[in-house]
C-alpha atoms as an extended CHARMM CRD file, in Angstrom:
* protein
*
       280  EXT
         1         1  UNK       CA             13.7580000000       -0.4580000000       -4.6800000000  PROA      1               0.0000000000
         2         2  UNK       CA             12.7520000000        2.8590000000       -3.1570000000  PROA      2               0.0000000000
         3         3  UNK       CA             13.2770000000        6.3490000000       -4.4890000000  PROA      3               0.0000000000
         4         4  UNK       CA             14.6680000000        9.1760000000       -2.3730000000  PROA      4               0.0000000000
         5         5  UNK       CA             12.0900000000       10.1400000000        0.2240000000  PROA      5               0.0000000000
         6         6  UNK       CA             10.1720000000       13.3150000000       -0.4860000000  PROA      6               0.0000000000
         7         7  UNK       CA             10.2040000000       16.2270000000        1.9090000000  PROA      7               0.0000000000
         8         8  UNK       CA              6.6650000000       17.4150000000        2.6630000000  PROA      8               0.0000000000
         9         9  UNK       CA              5.9300000000       21.1260000000        2.4540000000  PROA      9               0.0000000000
        10        10  UNK       CA              6.1140000000       22.8720000000        5.8560000000  PROA      10              0.0000000000
        11        11  UNK       CA              2.3630000000       23.5500000000        5.6940000000  PROA      11              0.0000000000
        12        12  UNK       CA              1.8170000000       19.7620000000        5.8840000000  PROA      12              0.0000000000
        13        13  UNK       CA              3.6090000000       19.4750000000        9.2290000000  PROA      13              0.0000000000
        14        14  UNK       CA              1.5020000000       17.3940000000       11.5820000000  PROA      14              0.0000000000
        15        15  UNK       CA             -0.3370000000       15.8780000000        8.6120000000  PROA      15              0.0000000000
        16        16  UNK       CA              2.2630000000       14.0730000000        6.5010000000  PROA      16              0.0000000000
        17        17  UNK       CA              4.9790000000       12.1670000000        8.3130000000  PROA      17              0.0000000000
        18        18  UNK       CA              6.8590000000       11.1730000000        5.1740000000  PROA      18              0.0000000000
        19        19  UNK       CA              6.3950000000        9.9450000000        1.6450000000  PROA      19              0.0000000000
        20        20  UNK       CA              8.5570000000        7.6620000000       -0.3890000000  PROA      20              0.0000000000
        21        21  UNK       CA              8.4360000000        6.2390000000       -3.8770000000  PROA      21              0.0000000000
        22        22  UNK       CA              8.9660000000        2.5680000000       -4.6230000000  PROA      22              0.0000000000
        23        23  UNK       CA              9.5340000000        0.4230000000       -7.7040000000  PROA      23              0.0000000000
        24        24  UNK       CA              9.6470000000       -3.3200000000       -7.1450000000  PROA      24              0.0000000000
        25        25  UNK       CA              9.4220000000       -6.5020000000       -9.2230000000  PROA      25              0.0000000000
        26        26  UNK       CA              8.5240000000       -9.9600000000       -7.8750000000  PROA      26              0.0000000000
        27        27  UNK       CA              8.3150000000      -13.0890000000      -10.0230000000  PROA      27              0.0000000000
        28        28  UNK       CA              6.8720000000      -15.0970000000       -7.1100000000  PROA      28              0.0000000000
        29        29  UNK       CA              4.3950000000      -13.8690000000       -4.4790000000  PROA      29              0.0000000000
        30        30  UNK       CA              6.1530000000      -11.5320000000       -2.0500000000  PROA      30              0.0000000000
        31        31  UNK       CA              4.4970000000      -11.3600000000        1.3680000000  PROA      31              0.0000000000
        32        32  UNK       CA              4.9520000000       -8.8950000000        4.2010000000  PROA      32              0.0000000000
        33        33  UNK       CA              3.4540000000       -8.3180000000        7.6300000000  PROA      33              0.0000000000
        34        34  UNK       CA              2.3930000000       -4.7380000000        8.3270000000  PROA      34              0.0000000000
        35        35  UNK       CA              1.9280000000       -4.3970000000       12.0750000000  PROA      35              0.0000000000
        36        36  UNK       CA             -0.0940000000       -1.4830000000       13.5050000000  PROA      36              0.0000000000
        37        37  UNK       CA              2.0650000000        1.6000000000       13.9080000000  PROA      37              0.0000000000
        38        38  UNK       CA             -0.1460000000        4.4680000000       15.0400000000  PROA      38              0.0000000000
        39        39  UNK       CA             -0.5300000000        6.1100000000       11.6350000000  PROA      39              0.0000000000
        40        40  UNK       CA             -2.5500000000        5.8500000000        8.4320000000  PROA      40              0.0000000000
        41        41  UNK       CA             -0.9970000000        4.8160000000        5.1350000000  PROA      41              0.0000000000
        42        42  UNK       CA             -1.9320000000        6.2040000000        1.7290000000  PROA      42              0.0000000000
        43        43  UNK       CA             -0.7860000000        4.0090000000       -1.1730000000  PROA      43              0.0000000000
        44        44  UNK       CA             -0.7070000000        5.7830000000       -4.5330000000  PROA      44              0.0000000000
        45        45  UNK       CA              0.1340000000        3.0050000000       -6.9710000000  PROA      45              0.0000000000
        46        46  UNK       CA             -0.2330000000        2.9590000000      -10.7410000000  PROA      46              0.0000000000
        47        47  UNK       CA              0.9670000000       -0.6390000000      -11.2480000000  PROA      47              0.0000000000
        48        48  UNK       CA             -0.2510000000       -4.0900000000      -10.2050000000  PROA      48              0.0000000000
        49        49  UNK       CA             -2.6830000000       -4.3620000000       -7.2730000000  PROA      49              0.0000000000
        50        50  UNK       CA             -1.6910000000       -5.4290000000       -3.7840000000  PROA      50              0.0000000000
        51        51  UNK       CA             -3.5490000000       -8.1930000000       -1.9510000000  PROA      51              0.0000000000
        52        52  UNK       CA             -4.2330000000       -7.4400000000        1.7050000000  PROA      52              0.0000000000
        53        53  UNK       CA             -5.6990000000       -9.4700000000        4.5380000000  PROA      53              0.0000000000
        54        54  UNK       CA             -6.3300000000       -8.1220000000        8.0180000000  PROA      54              0.0000000000
        55        55  UNK       CA             -8.9080000000       -7.2720000000       10.6940000000  PROA      55              0.0000000000
        56        56  UNK       CA            -11.2210000000       -5.7030000000        8.1060000000  PROA      56              0.0000000000
        57        57  UNK       CA            -11.1280000000       -8.6470000000        5.7130000000  PROA      57              0.0000000000
        58        58  UNK       CA             -9.3770000000       -9.1760000000        2.4050000000  PROA      58              0.0000000000
        59        59  UNK       CA             -9.0490000000       -6.8670000000       -0.5750000000  PROA      59              0.0000000000
        60        60  UNK       CA             -7.1410000000       -6.4070000000       -3.8190000000  PROA      60              0.0000000000
        61        61  UNK       CA             -6.3820000000       -2.7820000000       -4.5890000000  PROA      61              0.0000000000
        62        62  UNK       CA             -3.6680000000       -0.7860000000       -6.3120000000  PROA      62              0.0000000000
        63        63  UNK       CA             -4.3900000000        2.5420000000       -4.6170000000  PROA      63              0.0000000000
        64        64  UNK       CA             -5.9560000000        2.7820000000       -1.1790000000  PROA      64              0.0000000000
        65        65  UNK       CA             -5.9670000000        4.3140000000        2.2820000000  PROA      65              0.0000000000
        66        66  UNK       CA             -5.2540000000        2.1080000000        5.2960000000  PROA      66              0.0000000000
        67        67  UNK       CA             -6.8700000000        3.6120000000        8.3690000000  PROA      67              0.0000000000
        68        68  UNK       CA             -5.6980000000        3.1830000000       11.9420000000  PROA      68              0.0000000000
        69        69  UNK       CA             -5.3510000000       -0.4990000000       12.8160000000  PROA      69              0.0000000000
        70        70  UNK       CA             -5.1100000000       -2.5360000000       16.0010000000  PROA      70              0.0000000000
        71        71  UNK       CA             -4.1290000000       -5.7270000000       14.1920000000  PROA      71              0.0000000000
        72        72  UNK       CA             -1.6620000000       -6.8370000000       11.5570000000  PROA      72              0.0000000000
        73        73  UNK       CA             -2.3330000000       -6.6160000000        7.8300000000  PROA      73              0.0000000000
        74        74  UNK       CA             -0.6370000000       -9.1470000000        5.5640000000  PROA      74              0.0000000000
        75        75  UNK       CA              0.2010000000       -8.0190000000        2.0530000000  PROA      75              0.0000000000
        76        76  UNK       CA              1.1690000000      -10.0130000000       -1.0110000000  PROA      76              0.0000000000
        77        77  UNK       CA              1.8890000000       -9.3020000000       -4.6530000000  PROA      77              0.0000000000
        78        78  UNK       CA              3.5320000000      -10.8200000000       -7.6800000000  PROA      78              0.0000000000
        79        79  UNK       CA              4.4460000000       -8.6230000000      -10.6110000000  PROA      79              0.0000000000
        80        80  UNK       CA              5.2530000000       -4.9370000000      -10.6410000000  PROA      80              0.0000000000
        81        81  UNK       CA              4.7350000000       -2.5370000000       -7.7700000000  PROA      81              0.0000000000
        82        82  UNK       CA              5.3010000000        1.1470000000       -8.4340000000  PROA      82              0.0000000000
        83        83  UNK       CA              3.9350000000        4.0910000000       -6.5400000000  PROA      83              0.0000000000
        84        84  UNK       CA              4.3180000000        6.4360000000       -3.5990000000  PROA      84              0.0000000000
        85        85  UNK       CA              3.5870000000        5.5810000000        0.0200000000  PROA      85              0.0000000000
        86        86  UNK       CA              2.4250000000        8.4700000000        2.1870000000  PROA      86              0.0000000000
        87        87  UNK       CA              2.4650000000        8.0290000000        5.9660000000  PROA      87              0.0000000000
        88        88  UNK       CA             -0.1880000000       10.2510000000        7.5110000000  PROA      88              0.0000000000
        89        89  UNK       CA             -0.8590000000       11.2880000000       11.0850000000  PROA      89              0.0000000000
        90        90  UNK       CA             -4.4230000000       10.3230000000       12.0770000000  PROA      90              0.0000000000
        91        91  UNK       CA             -5.4310000000       13.8860000000       12.9330000000  PROA      91              0.0000000000
        92        92  UNK       CA             -4.0560000000       14.8860000000        9.5360000000  PROA      92              0.0000000000
        93        93  UNK       CA             -6.3360000000       12.3830000000        7.8080000000  PROA      93              0.0000000000
        94        94  UNK       CA             -9.2650000000       13.8070000000        9.7720000000  PROA      94              0.0000000000
        95        95  UNK       CA             -8.5060000000       17.2120000000        8.2510000000  PROA      95              0.0000000000
        96        96  UNK       CA             -7.8030000000       15.9510000000        4.7340000000  PROA      96              0.0000000000
        97        97  UNK       CA            -10.9770000000       13.8470000000        4.4280000000  PROA      97              0.0000000000
        98        98  UNK       CA            -13.4140000000       15.8760000000        6.5510000000  PROA      98              0.0000000000
        99        99  UNK       CA            -14.8350000000       12.7550000000        8.1800000000  PROA      99              0.0000000000
       100       100  UNK       CA            -14.5080000000       10.7800000000       11.4310000000  PROA      100             0.0000000000
       101       101  UNK       CA            -11.4890000000        8.4920000000       11.5000000000  PROA      101             0.0000000000
       102       102  UNK       CA            -13.5830000000        5.8070000000       13.2070000000  PROA      102             0.0000000000
       103       103  UNK       CA            -15.2040000000        5.1490000000        9.7970000000  PROA      103             0.0000000000
       104       104  UNK       CA            -11.8040000000        4.0040000000        8.4810000000  PROA      104             0.0000000000
       105       105  UNK       CA            -10.5710000000        1.9910000000       11.4640000000  PROA      105             0.0000000000
       106       106  UNK       CA             -9.2320000000       -1.4680000000       10.5430000000  PROA      106             0.0000000000
       107       107  UNK       CA            -10.2250000000       -0.8800000000        6.9290000000  PROA      107             0.0000000000
       108       108  UNK       CA             -8.4230000000       -0.7890000000        3.6040000000  PROA      108             0.0000000000
       109       109  UNK       CA            -10.4420000000        1.6680000000        1.5000000000  PROA      109             0.0000000000
       110       110  UNK       CA             -9.9850000000        2.0620000000       -2.2470000000  PROA      110             0.0000000000
       111       111  UNK       CA             -9.3950000000        5.6740000000       -3.2510000000  PROA      111             0.0000000000
       112       112  UNK       CA            -12.4850000000        5.6300000000       -5.4630000000  PROA      112             0.0000000000
       113       113  UNK       CA            -14.5880000000        4.8050000000       -2.3850000000  PROA      113             0.0000000000
       114       114  UNK       CA            -13.3280000000        7.7940000000       -0.4100000000  PROA      114             0.0000000000
       115       115  UNK       CA            -15.3470000000       10.1750000000       -2.6140000000  PROA      115             0.0000000000
       116       116  UNK       CA            -12.3990000000       12.5510000000       -2.8650000000  PROA      116             0.0000000000
       117       117  UNK       CA            -11.8500000000       13.0320000000       -6.6280000000  PROA      117             0.0000000000
       118       118  UNK       CA             -8.4560000000       14.6980000000       -6.1990000000  PROA      118             0.0000000000
       119       119  UNK       CA             -7.1170000000       11.5970000000       -4.4430000000  PROA      119             0.0000000000
       120       120  UNK       CA             -8.8090000000        9.1330000000       -6.7960000000  PROA      120             0.0000000000
       121       121  UNK       CA             -7.2330000000       10.8510000000       -9.8160000000  PROA      121             0.0000000000
       122       122  UNK       CA             -3.7760000000       11.1330000000       -8.2840000000  PROA      122             0.0000000000
       123       123  UNK       CA             -2.3220000000        7.6870000000       -9.2210000000  PROA      123             0.0000000000
       124       124  UNK       CA             -3.1310000000        8.2590000000      -12.9000000000  PROA      124             0.0000000000
       125       125  UNK       CA             -1.5770000000       11.6950000000      -12.8290000000  PROA      125             0.0000000000
       126       126  UNK       CA              1.5170000000       10.3280000000      -11.1000000000  PROA      126             0.0000000000
       127       127  UNK       CA              1.9000000000        7.6310000000      -13.7640000000  PROA      127             0.0000000000
       128       128  UNK       CA              2.1110000000       10.3740000000      -16.3930000000  PROA      128             0.0000000000
       129       129  UNK       CA              4.7060000000       12.3350000000      -14.3980000000  PROA      129             0.0000000000
       130       130  UNK       CA              8.2510000000       11.3290000000      -15.4190000000  PROA      130             0.0000000000
       131       131  UNK       CA             10.4410000000       12.0900000000      -12.3960000000  PROA      131             0.0000000000
       132       132  UNK       CA             10.1920000000       11.2010000000       -8.7330000000  PROA      132             0.0000000000
       133       133  UNK       CA             10.8760000000       14.8050000000       -7.7840000000  PROA      133             0.0000000000
       134       134  UNK       CA              7.9000000000       15.9840000000       -9.8150000000  PROA      134             0.0000000000
       135       135  UNK       CA              5.7580000000       13.1580000000       -8.4570000000  PROA      135             0.0000000000
       136       136  UNK       CA              6.5430000000       14.1640000000       -4.9000000000  PROA      136             0.0000000000
       137       137  UNK       CA              5.6980000000       17.7570000000       -5.7740000000  PROA      137             0.0000000000
       138       138  UNK       CA              2.3530000000       16.6500000000       -7.2330000000  PROA      138             0.0000000000
       139       139  UNK       CA              1.4660000000       14.7130000000       -4.0830000000  PROA      139             0.0000000000
       140       140  UNK       CA              2.4840000000       17.7350000000       -2.0290000000  PROA      140             0.0000000000
       141       141  UNK       CA              0.3180000000       20.1090000000       -4.0570000000  PROA      141             0.0000000000
       142       142  UNK       CA             -2.7130000000       17.7920000000       -3.9480000000  PROA      142             0.0000000000
       143       143  UNK       CA             -2.5950000000       17.3140000000       -0.1920000000  PROA      143             0.0000000000
       144       144  UNK       CA             -2.0670000000       21.0270000000        0.4150000000  PROA      144             0.0000000000
       145       145  UNK       CA             -5.1240000000       21.8180000000       -1.6950000000  PROA      145             0.0000000000
       146       146  UNK       CA             -7.2390000000       19.3070000000        0.2520000000  PROA      146             0.0000000000
       147       147  UNK       CA             -5.9940000000       20.7830000000        3.5050000000  PROA      147             0.0000000000
       148       148  UNK       CA             -6.8270000000       24.3220000000        2.4020000000  PROA      148             0.0000000000
       149       149  UNK       CA            -10.3830000000       23.2610000000        1.5340000000  PROA      149             0.0000000000
       150       150  UNK       CA            -10.9630000000       21.3410000000        4.7500000000  PROA      150             0.0000000000
       151       151  UNK       CA            -13.6150000000       22.4760000000        7.2050000000  PROA      151             0.0000000000
       152       152  UNK       CA            -12.6880000000       19.9670000000        9.9150000000  PROA      152             0.0000000000
       153       153  UNK       CA            -10.3220000000       20.6470000000       12.7860000000  PROA      153             0.0000000000
       154       154  UNK       CA             -9.5070000000       18.2910000000       15.6630000000  PROA      154             0.0000000000
       155       155  UNK       CA            -10.4940000000       19.3950000000       19.1420000000  PROA      155             0.0000000000
       156       156  UNK       CA             -7.6440000000       21.0540000000       21.0650000000  PROA      156             0.0000000000
       157       157  UNK       CA             -8.2600000000       18.4860000000       23.8010000000  PROA      157             0.0000000000
       158       158  UNK       CA             -7.7260000000       15.6360000000       21.3310000000  PROA      158             0.0000000000
       159       159  UNK       CA             -4.5940000000       17.2780000000       19.9540000000  PROA      159             0.0000000000
       160       160  UNK       CA             -3.2980000000       17.3990000000       23.5190000000  PROA      160             0.0000000000
       161       161  UNK       CA             -4.3070000000       13.8170000000       24.3640000000  PROA      161             0.0000000000
       162       162  UNK       CA             -2.8480000000       12.3550000000       21.1680000000  PROA      162             0.0000000000
       163       163  UNK       CA              0.3260000000       14.3870000000       21.5810000000  PROA      163             0.0000000000
       164       164  UNK       CA              0.7460000000       13.1970000000       25.1610000000  PROA      164             0.0000000000
       165       165  UNK       CA              0.2060000000        9.5620000000       24.2140000000  PROA      165             0.0000000000
       166       166  UNK       CA              2.5840000000        9.8040000000       21.2760000000  PROA      166             0.0000000000
       167       167  UNK       CA              5.3410000000       11.5100000000       23.2560000000  PROA      167             0.0000000000
       168       168  UNK       CA              5.0230000000        8.9660000000       26.0720000000  PROA      168             0.0000000000
       169       169  UNK       CA              4.9130000000        6.0450000000       23.6030000000  PROA      169             0.0000000000
       170       170  UNK       CA              1.5070000000        5.0450000000       24.8920000000  PROA      170             0.0000000000
       171       171  UNK       CA              2.3260000000        5.1250000000       28.5860000000  PROA      171             0.0000000000
       172       172  UNK       CA             -0.2750000000        7.5850000000       29.8460000000  PROA      172             0.0000000000
       173       173  UNK       CA             -3.4080000000        6.4840000000       31.7050000000  PROA      173             0.0000000000
       174       174  UNK       CA             -6.7970000000        7.4380000000       30.2810000000  PROA      174             0.0000000000
       175       175  UNK       CA             -7.7350000000        8.9200000000       33.6680000000  PROA      175             0.0000000000
       176       176  UNK       CA             -4.7220000000       11.2310000000       33.4140000000  PROA      176             0.0000000000
       177       177  UNK       CA             -5.6980000000       12.3270000000       29.9020000000  PROA      177             0.0000000000
       178       178  UNK       CA             -9.2620000000       12.9890000000       31.0790000000  PROA      178             0.0000000000
       179       179  UNK       CA             -8.0170000000       15.1040000000       33.9870000000  PROA      179             0.0000000000
       180       180  UNK       CA             -5.7020000000       17.0880000000       31.7300000000  PROA      180             0.0000000000
       181       181  UNK       CA             -8.4210000000       17.7910000000       29.1380000000  PROA      181             0.0000000000
       182       182  UNK       CA            -11.1330000000       18.4940000000       31.7090000000  PROA      182             0.0000000000
       183       183  UNK       CA            -13.4260000000       15.9690000000       30.0290000000  PROA      183             0.0000000000
       184       184  UNK       CA            -15.1390000000       12.9270000000       31.4240000000  PROA      184             0.0000000000
       185       185  UNK       CA            -13.5540000000        9.6210000000       30.4640000000  PROA      185             0.0000000000
       186       186  UNK       CA            -16.6140000000        8.7090000000       28.4080000000  PROA      186             0.0000000000
       187       187  UNK       CA            -16.5850000000       11.9640000000       26.4500000000  PROA      187             0.0000000000
       188       188  UNK       CA            -12.8460000000       11.6680000000       25.8760000000  PROA      188             0.0000000000
       189       189  UNK       CA            -13.2450000000        8.0930000000       24.6080000000  PROA      189             0.0000000000
       190       190  UNK       CA            -15.9790000000        9.0720000000       22.1490000000  PROA      190             0.0000000000
       191       191  UNK       CA            -14.2400000000       12.1450000000       20.7400000000  PROA      191             0.0000000000
       192       192  UNK       CA            -10.8190000000       10.4720000000       20.6590000000  PROA      192             0.0000000000
       193       193  UNK       CA            -12.1210000000        7.4370000000       18.7890000000  PROA      193             0.0000000000
       194       194  UNK       CA            -13.9210000000        9.6240000000       16.2510000000  PROA      194             0.0000000000
       195       195  UNK       CA            -10.8900000000       11.8110000000       15.5740000000  PROA      195             0.0000000000
       196       196  UNK       CA             -7.9760000000        9.3890000000       15.9970000000  PROA      196             0.0000000000
       197       197  UNK       CA             -9.6700000000        6.1670000000       14.9280000000  PROA      197             0.0000000000
       198       198  UNK       CA             -8.8770000000        4.1100000000       18.0250000000  PROA      198             0.0000000000
       199       199  UNK       CA             -9.9200000000        4.4210000000       21.6530000000  PROA      199             0.0000000000
       200       200  UNK       CA             -7.2390000000        5.9740000000       23.9100000000  PROA      200             0.0000000000
       201       201  UNK       CA             -6.3810000000        2.6810000000       25.6160000000  PROA      201             0.0000000000
       202       202  UNK       CA             -6.0420000000        0.8470000000       22.3050000000  PROA      202             0.0000000000
       203       203  UNK       CA             -4.0370000000        3.6890000000       20.7850000000  PROA      203             0.0000000000
       204       204  UNK       CA             -1.7140000000        3.5560000000       23.7790000000  PROA      204             0.0000000000
       205       205  UNK       CA             -1.2070000000       -0.1830000000       23.3060000000  PROA      205             0.0000000000
       206       206  UNK       CA             -0.3780000000        0.3450000000       19.6300000000  PROA      206             0.0000000000
       207       207  UNK       CA              2.1180000000        3.1090000000       20.3980000000  PROA      207             0.0000000000
       208       208  UNK       CA              3.8330000000        1.0370000000       23.0760000000  PROA      208             0.0000000000
       209       209  UNK       CA              3.9510000000       -1.9470000000       20.7260000000  PROA      209             0.0000000000
       210       210  UNK       CA              5.4490000000        0.2730000000       18.0110000000  PROA      210             0.0000000000
       211       211  UNK       CA              8.2540000000        1.2920000000       20.3490000000  PROA      211             0.0000000000
       212       212  UNK       CA              8.9410000000       -2.3270000000       21.3030000000  PROA      212             0.0000000000
       213       213  UNK       CA              9.0120000000       -3.3520000000       17.6440000000  PROA      213             0.0000000000
       214       214  UNK       CA             11.4050000000       -0.4810000000       16.8920000000  PROA      214             0.0000000000
       215       215  UNK       CA             13.7890000000       -1.6670000000       19.5910000000  PROA      215             0.0000000000
       216       216  UNK       CA             13.6540000000       -5.2630000000       18.3740000000  PROA      216             0.0000000000
       217       217  UNK       CA             14.0780000000       -4.3330000000       14.6990000000  PROA      217             0.0000000000
       218       218  UNK       CA             15.7580000000       -0.9010000000       14.5560000000  PROA      218             0.0000000000
       219       219  UNK       CA             14.5300000000        1.0390000000       11.5560000000  PROA      219             0.0000000000
       220       220  UNK       CA             12.0330000000       -1.6640000000       10.5270000000  PROA      220             0.0000000000
       221       221  UNK       CA             13.1330000000       -1.0910000000        6.9620000000  PROA      221             0.0000000000
       222       222  UNK       CA             13.4450000000       -3.4590000000        4.0450000000  PROA      222             0.0000000000
       223       223  UNK       CA             17.0130000000       -4.1570000000        5.1460000000  PROA      223             0.0000000000
       224       224  UNK       CA             17.0210000000       -6.0160000000        8.4320000000  PROA      224             0.0000000000
       225       225  UNK       CA             19.1540000000       -4.4070000000       11.1420000000  PROA      225             0.0000000000
       226       226  UNK       CA             20.0110000000       -6.7740000000       14.0020000000  PROA      226             0.0000000000
       227       227  UNK       CA             19.3810000000       -5.6210000000       17.5550000000  PROA      227             0.0000000000
       228       228  UNK       CA             21.3590000000       -6.6720000000       20.6010000000  PROA      228             0.0000000000
       229       229  UNK       CA             18.3840000000       -6.1030000000       22.9190000000  PROA      229             0.0000000000
       230       230  UNK       CA             16.7070000000       -9.1520000000       24.4200000000  PROA      230             0.0000000000
       231       231  UNK       CA             12.9270000000       -9.4870000000       24.5960000000  PROA      231             0.0000000000
       232       232  UNK       CA             13.0450000000       -9.1080000000       28.3810000000  PROA      232             0.0000000000
       233       233  UNK       CA             15.1150000000       -5.9280000000       28.0710000000  PROA      233             0.0000000000
       234       234  UNK       CA             12.6670000000       -4.4760000000       25.5430000000  PROA      234             0.0000000000
       235       235  UNK       CA              9.7280000000       -5.4060000000       27.7800000000  PROA      235             0.0000000000
       236       236  UNK       CA             11.2960000000       -3.5370000000       30.7030000000  PROA      236             0.0000000000
       237       237  UNK       CA             12.2550000000       -0.5130000000       28.5820000000  PROA      237             0.0000000000
       238       238  UNK       CA              8.7260000000       -0.1420000000       27.1910000000  PROA      238             0.0000000000
       239       239  UNK       CA              6.8670000000       -0.5900000000       30.4740000000  PROA      239             0.0000000000
       240       240  UNK       CA              5.4570000000       -4.0640000000       29.9880000000  PROA      240             0.0000000000
       241       241  UNK       CA              4.8940000000       -6.0520000000       33.1740000000  PROA      241             0.0000000000
       242       242  UNK       CA              7.2470000000       -8.8070000000       32.0680000000  PROA      242             0.0000000000
       243       243  UNK       CA              8.4230000000      -10.9170000000       29.1330000000  PROA      243             0.0000000000
       244       244  UNK       CA              5.0720000000      -12.7550000000       28.9440000000  PROA      244             0.0000000000
       245       245  UNK       CA              3.1260000000       -9.5030000000       28.7960000000  PROA      245             0.0000000000
       246       246  UNK       CA              5.1550000000       -8.3720000000       25.7820000000  PROA      246             0.0000000000
       247       247  UNK       CA              4.6120000000      -11.7220000000       24.0640000000  PROA      247             0.0000000000
       248       248  UNK       CA              0.8350000000      -11.4480000000       24.5800000000  PROA      248             0.0000000000
       249       249  UNK       CA              0.7830000000       -7.9300000000       23.1260000000  PROA      249             0.0000000000
       250       250  UNK       CA              2.7410000000       -9.0510000000       20.0600000000  PROA      250             0.0000000000
       251       251  UNK       CA              0.3190000000      -11.9220000000       19.5220000000  PROA      251             0.0000000000
       252       252  UNK       CA             -2.6680000000       -9.5890000000       19.8470000000  PROA      252             0.0000000000
       253       253  UNK       CA             -1.3490000000       -6.7080000000       17.7350000000  PROA      253             0.0000000000
       254       254  UNK       CA              1.0790000000       -8.3100000000       15.2630000000  PROA      254             0.0000000000
       255       255  UNK       CA             -0.3380000000      -11.8290000000       15.1020000000  PROA      255             0.0000000000
       256       256  UNK       CA              3.0040000000      -13.4140000000       15.9990000000  PROA      256             0.0000000000
       257       257  UNK       CA              5.4110000000      -13.7040000000       18.9060000000  PROA      257             0.0000000000
       258       258  UNK       CA              8.2890000000      -11.2090000000       19.1790000000  PROA      258             0.0000000000
       259       259  UNK       CA             10.7160000000      -13.9490000000       18.1330000000  PROA      259             0.0000000000
       260       260  UNK       CA              8.7140000000      -14.7180000000       15.0140000000  PROA      260             0.0000000000
       261       261  UNK       CA              8.3600000000      -11.0160000000       14.2440000000  PROA      261             0.0000000000
       262       262  UNK       CA             12.1410000000      -10.5790000000       14.2850000000  PROA      262             0.0000000000
       263       263  UNK       CA             12.6420000000      -13.7580000000       12.2480000000  PROA      263             0.0000000000
       264       264  UNK       CA             10.3130000000      -12.4730000000        9.5440000000  PROA      264             0.0000000000
       265       265  UNK       CA             12.2460000000       -9.2470000000        9.1710000000  PROA      265             0.0000000000
       266       266  UNK       CA             15.5170000000      -11.1500000000        9.1200000000  PROA      266             0.0000000000
       267       267  UNK       CA             14.4530000000      -13.7840000000        6.5870000000  PROA      267             0.0000000000
       268       268  UNK       CA             12.2090000000      -11.7230000000        4.3180000000  PROA      268             0.0000000000
       269       269  UNK       CA              8.8670000000      -13.2460000000        5.3140000000  PROA      269             0.0000000000
       270       270  UNK       CA              9.3660000000      -16.5970000000        3.5490000000  PROA      270             0.0000000000
       271       271  UNK       CA              6.2490000000      -18.3860000000        4.7300000000  PROA      271             0.0000000000
       272       272  UNK       CA              3.7110000000      -15.8390000000        5.9600000000  PROA      272             0.0000000000
       273       273  UNK       CA              0.2830000000      -17.1560000000        4.9790000000  PROA      273             0.0000000000
       274       274  UNK       CA             -2.3140000000      -15.6870000000        7.3030000000  PROA      274             0.0000000000
       275       275  UNK       CA             -2.5430000000      -14.0500000000       10.6910000000  PROA      275             0.0000000000
       276       276  UNK       CA             -3.9490000000      -17.1020000000       12.4740000000  PROA      276             0.0000000000
       277       277  UNK       CA             -1.4840000000      -19.5030000000       10.9440000000  PROA      277             0.0000000000
       278       278  UNK       CA              1.4930000000      -17.2480000000       11.5750000000  PROA      278             0.0000000000
       279       279  UNK       CA              0.7270000000      -16.8140000000       15.2490000000  PROA      279             0.0000000000
       280       280  UNK       CA              2.1170000000      -20.1750000000       16.3080000000  PROA      280             0.0000000000
């Protein structure tokens, strides 16, 4: 069960995409596949920990930050899940944490390990806050304070390159981005990876995959919404060479074929075990 989504303060525009509370019980292990989606995820939970397994290994944490990923993360829990999920733009995380995003790529980092006391203390403070409205306000205030104290700003060239890639859903060549920024391709790659967390080519693949996944499973919410689009139609709409190209990208980035990906959303992930085993 989710709570009404919070509305971030206008000063957090470009940093926070959305945040939403959740309260969920599971008597048996509940598993989900979290495919890369071109954003970072902050989990502020004050209940049972979540088990995760992905490119960076396995962990068991209640509150954590998931950096930019280029592979699927599988999650599982049994018991009580309660907290707030905050979806963050990568350049927003750069500003909030004052550190290169490349240090967080393909990692699930416990809040205590981020060395940001305000974030580490937030789940406990949220647990003592009675209403979802007040909890959202507390998250808002904490992130605004971190942003005000930040000394890090992304390069204008990286803001441009990331904005172009995002708007084009990944379909912009690195050479084009280099020409538009006036940087060499090597310099662009280094600065982009430090500030976004992925290299431009990889980020473009993730963004194009995200669009394809959105077309196959509109909304990608807890309630499956059937799509009438075929895999070949989605491949053509998103600029993949053909059906096979789309299938390869799903295997690489989600760990499963497009058909399996849709089946998991439809059936509630009944038998997800691990990335390798699910990719058949």
